[in-house]
C-alpha positions, -999 to +999 in steps of 0.1 A: -610-298+591-624-276+618-590-271+633-576-261+600-604-236+595-599-221+629-561-219+622-568-201+589-593-177+605-566-167+630-545-153+602-547-115+597-563-105+564-529-096+549-514-130+558-543-146+541-538-125+510-501-133+509-509-171+510-535-166+483-510-148+460-485-176+466-510-204+460-523-187+429-488-187+415-486-225+415-509-232+385-496-200+369-461-214+371-472-247+355-487-229+326-458-205+321-431-232+325-446-257+300-455-230+275-422-211+276-385-215+272-373-246+255-409-259+252-420-228+233-390-230+210-396-268+205-433-264+198-426-236+173-400-258+155-426-286+155-451-262+139-425-254+113-413-219+124-381-203+111-356-185+134-370-151+123-405-163+132-393-176+166-376-143+172-409-125+164-429-147+187-404-142+216-405-105+211-443-102+209-446-106+247-430-073+253-442-050+225-478-054+236-468-038+269-475-004+252-511-012+260-504-007+297-504+030+292-541+030+283-548+005+310-532+027+336-555+055+324-586+034+324-578+021+359-586+057+372-622+052+362-627+014+364-613+007+399-624-029+405-589-045+403-601-080+413-625-081+383-597-067+360-574-095+371-600-121+366-608-109+331-574-101+317-554-127+336-580-154+327-579-145+290-541-147+290-541-182+305-569-196+283-558-181+250-522-192+255-533-227+264-555-228+233-524-228+211-523-265+218-554-270+196-538-256+165-525-289+150-558-305+158-581-279+141-561-262+113-543-270+081-505-270+084-500-238+064-521-219+090-502-232+121-477-204+125-501-175+117-527-189+141-501-194+168-489-158+164-525-145+165-534-164+197-500-157+213-503-120+206-539-118+219-529-137+251-500-114+259-520-083+251-544-095+278-514-102+300-501-067+295-535-052+306-536-075+337-499-070+345-501-034+355-532-042+376-515-071+393-484-051+400-503-023+418-524-049+436-492-066+449-478-033+460-509-027+481-512-063+494-476-068+504-464-044+531-431-027+522-415-039+554-417-076+542-418-070+505-383-080+496-382-112+517-418-122+507-411-120+470-378-138+475-395-167+493-425-167+469-403-168+438-381-194+453-410-217+460-426-212+426-394-218+408-389-251+427-423-261+411-411-248+378-379-269+380-400-300+385-422-291+355-392-285+333-377-319+341-410-337+337-418-319+305-384-328+290-388-364+299-423-365+283-411-350+251-380-373+249-400-404+255-432-397+235-419-375+207-432-341+196-468-350+186-478-372+215-456-353+239-471-319+233-506-334+235-498-346+270-482-313+280-512-293+268-536-315+288-517-305+319-515-269+308-552-267+301-560-280+336-536-256+353-550-227+333-586-234+346-573-237+382-554-204+378-585-186+368-604-201+397-576-189+421-582-153+409-616-154+426-599-155+460-579-123+455-588-093+477-600-060+462-583-033+483-592+004+477-575+020+447-558+053+452-563+073+420-538+097+404-538+134+412-541+140+374-573+135+355-561+136+319-541+110+299-514+135+289-507+149+324-506+114+338-482+103+310-458+132+317-455+125+354-429+097+351-410+118+326-405+145+352-388+121+376-353+124+362-338+096+383-366+072+375-365+079+337-327+077+335-328+043+351-357+031+330-340+042+298-308+024+307-326-008+316-345-006+284-314-004+263-299-032+284-329-055+277-326-047+240-290-060+240-298-090+261-328-098+238-305-103+209-289-134+224-306-148+255-341-156+241-325-176+213-303-198+235-328-226+232-328-222+194-290-225+193-290-256+215-318-274+197-310-266+161-273-257+159-257-278+187-282-307+184-287-308+222-315-332+232-347-321+249-336-341+280-303-323+283-319-289+277-345-297+304-317-306+328-299-274+320-330-253+324-338-271+357-302-262+368-309-226+358-342-226+376-326-241+408-299-214+408-326-188+401-347-202+430-318-199+454-309-164+441-344-152+448-339-159+484-304-144+484-314-113+465-344-108+487-323-108+519-297-085+503-326-062+492-335-057+529-301-040+533-293-025+499-314-004+475-331-019+444-308+000+420-275-009+436-285-046+435-297-043+399-262-031+390-247-062+406-268-084+384-255-069+351-221-085+350-237-119+357-260-115+327-231-103+305-210-133+314-238-157+306-236-145+270-198-139+269-191-175+280-206-189+248-173-180+233-157-208+253-173-233+229-143-226+206-120-245+231-142-265+254-169-292+250-205-279+249-218-293+281-195-277+307-199-244+289-237-246+288-237-255+325-217-224+334-239-203+311-271-215+327-258-210+363-248-174+356-281-168+337-301-182+366-284-160+392-285-129+371-321-132+358-335-141+392-320-110+407-328-087+377-364-097+374-371-095+412-353-062+417-368-046+387-402-055+399-394-041+434-380-010+417-413-002+399-436-009+428-414+003+456-395+034+443-426+050+428-454+072+443-485+051+451-511+073+434-491+075+402-479+039+404-500+025+375-486+050+350-450+046+363-454+008+360-469+012+325-442+036+313-414+012+326-430-018+310-437+000+277-402+013+273-385-019+284-411-039+264-403-020+232-366-026+237-372-063+245-393-066+214-366-052+191-339-073+207-352-108+198-364-095+165-329-083+156-314-115+171-336-137+149-326-117+118-290-119+127-291-157+131-309-160+097-284-137+080-255-157+095-266-189+078-241-182+050-212-176+074-190-201+092-211-222+117-193-208+148-209-174+141-243-188+149-231-213+175-213-188+198-202-157+179-234-137+181-239-145+218-203-138+228-202-106+209-234-094+225-220-103+260-189-083+254-209-052+246-232-058+276-202-061+300-187-028+288-220-011+291-226-024+326-192-012+339-195+023+323-230+037+318-247+012+341-225+022+371-232+059+365-270+055+362-279+029+388-254+040+414-262+077+412-271+095+444-309+099+448-313+131+467-350+135+461-363+101+469-345+071+483-356+035+490-360+041+528-378+074+522-404+061+498-439+066+513-459+034+513-495+029+525-497-008+519-523-029+537-513-035+574-498-068+585 
């Protein structure tokens, strides 16, 4: 034990902080994996949700990001980011985990309204904590190792997520919905408590405030950065289109294709494994190429993950779903990692909270409207031939996404950045 303590003490402060951020991600991954994706859709179906209600729930995580604008402003006065993470991150984990108590405490007709209320409150807290966590990571992780660190961190955490997906699917298939979700929520509750405890070990580096003092001047700063706002507007519209189809993949598989939980879990594990590998690959590529160029390369992969659903017209479901999840894993892994690096690396440090808040607000609004529209489309298509719901909506969305990526996406994300480039971005992160 003493040898381990001496070894830990020989680490520089930044290396300790990177390990803490990685270890904190472990219980967070357990919570988010077992409460999201096919488990979220399955739990909502168990509670009696319709496709429109599922679309509303899936969209709620993003619309609440508008609250980040106020949080970015309040951060200028309340500068204790460690306390902010503890409060808002803790509330997110606890409130989301509390949705497991709904069938035990409430009458059936209140299940869906109660879930939506708890879920919305949890993700409003997550939105407040998200802008704080992003700025904290930007200060904790030196820019020289940022791309590779997040690639390795995300790869490790997604390996854990893959195990959770497989185990969760096995539990639900063997125990059924009622007993299965009870077991899952016991694990989730334990992980949520451990996650909150892990926040106590985060550092609290000095916060560099904005040069502006008022909310309106702070709000207009991102708008004046033409290159940033063009890229953000495009990515927002992209996420709107993607939201029409991708969040409802689990709904289509569970309800329309009658795919078992076990099969969906294996497919999601495959997607997660590909995503895990892609984090490492995209991280290494990001050391050589800019965030925006690599973001563009992810767009065709995401488009094809929707477009390939059309192959269900000629091929059996399983090989098509395997191809879809491979492409989705590679594309989503790159998009999420590179978008995060874009908003913490290609933005000025003092104004970073508002730049992050503006990005998350615009993309959040778009990602809210996408699943909402998608849920409505699937509901309206119930009177049409079954193929429209099974693969028509997804394939049509994928076609539009591919055309958009190869036209407007190329112009916006590959434009020359004369005022500020990736290598020229000033960064005063904590020293290694």
